[in-house]
LUMTOR-168326 format. One record per residue (C-alpha): x, y, z. Coordinates in steps of 0.25 Angstrom, whole numbers, padded with zeros to 4 digits, always signed. Layout:
<pts>
XYZ
...
</pts>
This chain:
<pts>
-0157-0043+0072
-0166-0033+0063
-0158-0023+0057
-0159-0013+0067
-0156-0022+0078
-0144-0027+0070
-0139-0014+0067
-0142-0008+0081
-0133-0021+0084
-0123-0017+0074
-0121-0002+0079
-0116-0008+0095
-0104-0017+0088
-0091-0011+0090
-0082-0010+0078
-0071-0020+0078
-0058-0013+0071
-0046-0022+0068
-0033-0013+0067
-0023-0018+0056
-0010-0013+0060
-0006-0003+0048
+0006-0011+0040
+0014-0005+0031
+0027-0010+0024
+0039-0003+0023
+0044+0004+0010
+0049-0004-0004
+0063+0003-0003
+0066+0003-0017
+0080+0006-0027
+0083+0015-0038
+0085+0001-0047
+0070-0002-0042
+0064+0010-0050
+0054+0012-0057
+0045+0007-0045
+0034-0002-0047
+0025-0008-0036
+0015-0020-0040
+0013-0020-0026
+0017-0028-0014
+0016-0041-0019
+0018-0039-0033
+0006-0048-0035
+0000-0045-0049
-0013-0051-0045
-0015-0040-0033
-0020-0029-0041
-0009-0019-0039
-0005-0013-0053
+0012-0011-0054
+0011+0003-0053
+0025+0012-0054
+0029+0021-0044
+0036+0034-0044
+0046+0036-0033
+0057+0047-0031
+0071+0046-0026
+0072+0041-0011
+0056+0043-0012
+0045+0033-0010
+0030+0031-0013
+0020+0022-0011
+0013+0012-0020
-0002+0018-0023
-0008+0005-0025
+0000-0005-0013
+0005+0007-0004
+0019+0000-0004
+0029+0010-0002
+0043+0012-0011
+0053+0018-0004
+0067+0022-0015
+0079+0022-0009
+0087+0031-0020
+0086+0041-0031
+0077+0038-0042
+0084+0038-0057
+0081+0049-0065
+0078+0037-0076
+0064+0031-0067
</pts>
């Protein structure tokens, strides 16, 4: 098949899309005893390339890890020492 014929053949083929449901994990609930808060990935495996990052969180607030998207929810007040 010539290049022009191949291009026109593919232009007439329908595009198949695969829809995958967006799965979200529930927030990881923490308490002031868990502070300072750090995330090392959802599986906590060093080989995954996710660095251990400390996340600032406010009283009764939530924060999302910029690397893996895990969401942490703090139930309680932040001690001023953290």
